C-alpha atoms as one frame of an Amber mdcrd trajectory, in Angstrom:
protein
 -80.672 -16.681 -19.811 -80.673 -13.218 -18.457 -77.436 -11.400 -17.868 -78.219
 -10.351 -13.965 -74.694  -8.692 -13.750 -73.600  -6.298 -15.888 -69.980  -7.071
 -14.925 -70.219 -10.758 -16.804 -68.232 -10.287 -19.876 -68.310 -11.529 -23.167
 -66.022 -14.356 -23.586 -64.860 -12.937 -26.650 -63.905  -9.802 -24.623 -60.437
 -10.233 -24.571 -57.012  -8.351 -23.710 -54.246  -8.271 -26.186 -51.070  -8.615
 -25.833 -49.714  -6.236 -28.555 -51.013  -2.916 -26.670 -48.974  -2.124 -23.655
 -46.909   1.361 -22.841 -44.396   1.805 -20.184 -44.192   5.139 -18.533 -40.669
   5.771 -16.346 -39.799   8.575 -14.358 -36.554   8.857 -14.830 -34.328   8.505
 -11.392 -32.833  11.197  -9.384 -29.153  10.430 -10.264 -29.985  10.743 -14.039
 -32.114  13.812 -14.007 -29.322  15.623 -12.414 -27.135  14.755 -15.285 -29.529
  16.985 -17.913 -27.174  19.630 -17.594 -24.705  18.032 -18.596 -26.177  15.861
 -21.534 -29.529  17.741 -23.052 -30.775  14.214 -24.125 -31.396  13.390 -20.583
 -33.665  16.524 -20.295 -36.786  14.843 -19.553 -38.604  14.030 -16.742 -40.142
  10.807 -18.381 -39.596   7.718 -20.516 -42.565   6.526 -22.180 -42.117   3.785
 -25.051 -44.436   1.116 -26.498 -43.580  -2.760 -24.599 -44.452  -5.896 -26.963
 -43.290  -8.115 -24.417 -42.856  -8.070 -21.276 -44.306 -10.922 -18.049 -46.278
  -9.695 -15.429 -44.575 -11.618 -12.300 -45.719 -14.463 -10.280 -47.071 -13.397
  -6.481 -47.249 -15.088  -3.830 -47.914 -15.088   0.144 -46.881 -18.793   0.852
 -48.341 -20.520   3.485 -46.822 -21.757   7.010 -47.036 -25.432   7.977 -48.248
 -25.399  11.694 -48.070 -29.385  13.009 -50.046 -30.168  16.164 -50.651 -33.563
  16.957 -50.668 -36.218  14.536 -51.784 -33.321  12.072 -50.926 -30.135  10.872
 -52.748 -27.421   9.691 -51.762 -24.377   7.277 -51.308 -20.545   8.321 -50.563
 -17.183   5.786 -46.906 -16.414   6.296 -48.294 -12.550   5.300 -45.077 -12.000
   3.388 -43.844 -12.080  -0.045 -40.745 -13.972  -1.341 -38.652 -11.351  -4.035
 -39.992 -10.849  -7.113 -37.793 -11.982 -10.261 -36.674  -9.476 -12.542 -38.892
  -7.885 -14.983 -37.870  -8.174 -18.761 -39.463  -5.730 -21.263 -39.231  -5.941
 -24.559 -39.411  -2.509 -27.103 -38.835  -1.190 -30.317 -35.673   1.340 -30.353
 -37.428   5.232 -31.461 -35.346   6.335 -34.734 -33.034   8.612 -33.082 -32.145
   5.783 -30.162 -33.087   7.992 -27.465 -35.032   5.197 -25.391 -32.229   3.092
 -25.498 -29.790   5.556 -25.131 -31.731   7.116 -21.711 -31.262   3.253 -20.601
 -27.813   2.913 -21.565 -26.831   6.148 -19.074 -28.761   4.620 -16.327 -26.585
   1.702 -16.110 -23.822   3.943 -16.639 -24.539   5.706 -13.524 -24.500   2.132
 -11.667 -20.932   1.165 -13.297 -19.226   3.934 -15.146 -18.030   1.665 -18.316
 -14.801   3.785 -18.560 -14.175   3.778 -14.800 -15.789   0.856 -13.444 -17.490
   2.980 -10.397 -20.546   4.209  -9.376 -21.236   7.770 -10.798 -24.594   8.857
  -9.252 -24.525  12.660  -7.996 -24.072  11.694  -4.571 -20.718   9.383  -5.382
 -21.961   6.780  -2.530 -22.790   3.349  -3.469 -23.974   1.962  -0.381 -27.556
   0.083   0.656 -28.531   3.760   1.949 -28.101   5.557  -1.593 -31.679   4.899
  -3.640 -31.239   7.882  -6.037 -30.755   5.437  -8.705 -34.296   3.771  -8.079
 -37.294   4.942  -9.392 -40.874   3.842 -10.071 -42.693   3.007 -13.185 -45.829
   1.963 -14.696 -46.718  -0.461 -17.633 -50.182   0.398 -18.792 -52.436  -1.780
 -20.736 -54.626  -0.696 -23.119 -57.814  -1.865 -24.660 -59.104  -2.057 -28.226
 -59.628   1.774 -27.758 -56.195   2.754 -26.749 -57.810   3.707 -23.372 -56.205
   2.374 -20.197 -57.781  -0.743 -19.080 -55.179  -1.934 -16.198 -51.851  -0.458
 -14.721 -48.986  -2.069 -13.246 -47.147  -0.316 -10.987 -43.206  -1.232  -9.914
 -41.867   0.752  -7.435 -38.062   0.743  -6.179 -37.244   0.273  -9.533 -33.616
  -0.159 -11.051 -32.536  -1.434 -14.636 -30.061  -4.301 -14.231 -29.380  -5.337
 -18.167 -29.734  -4.287 -21.439 -29.516  -6.242 -24.502 -27.200  -5.781 -27.614
 -28.918  -4.202 -30.668 -28.576  -6.431 -33.910 -27.870  -4.544 -37.072 -28.455
  -6.100 -40.924 -28.488  -4.131 -44.046 -30.353  -7.289 -45.380 -33.035  -6.825
 -42.441 -35.899  -4.260 -42.737 -37.615  -4.938 -39.416 -37.275  -2.322 -36.621
 -34.822  -2.273 -34.415 -35.697  -4.245 -31.067 -33.961  -4.757 -27.679 -34.731
  -5.994 -24.234 -34.113  -3.913 -20.650 -34.024  -5.885 -17.345 -35.408  -4.133
 -14.240 -35.259  -5.523 -10.437 -37.935  -3.883  -8.323 -39.135  -4.233  -4.723
 -42.802  -3.749  -4.616 -45.534  -4.339  -7.523 -49.111  -3.213  -7.359 -51.976
  -3.620  -9.647 -54.407  -0.562 -10.142 -57.832  -0.975 -12.366 -58.331   2.958
 -13.660 -61.580   4.415 -12.601 -63.521   5.362 -15.664
């Protein structure tokens, strides 16, 4: 059978689960601390992630009853997304872990238990601790196949690190993020 549509792909042309990169713009509250902490003097944090789940997305229907029957219409709204957990390898200087730790420390200082952002105001209108980030899915040639854009995101959890002198595995952990919006973008080639 002749292939008429070039967009139809082979069943062997599949994506891999081990080729994802997270690129995170540091939030304003963290960037303003770079004069006090040289490890925060970066604009972006880029790390290879080996485990994450793109959250479920839905636009639920609304059931409208009329007479003895009912019909469905779109609600035109989305429920809140579940938090995103990202598994990653810790770099040899622990810089990626440190930056995420400092981000959590802004939200609640480990010594004083207070919000420590530059604005010093912890209310619903303060968004200096939020940022946007992208998880890029890479193809077999390390080109970007798809991008998952997360908006108004902030860290809500950072898992611990297991140490062992008997284990030669790479150090790994995970971070949890809450976000407001998700968009999927196919890069133009």
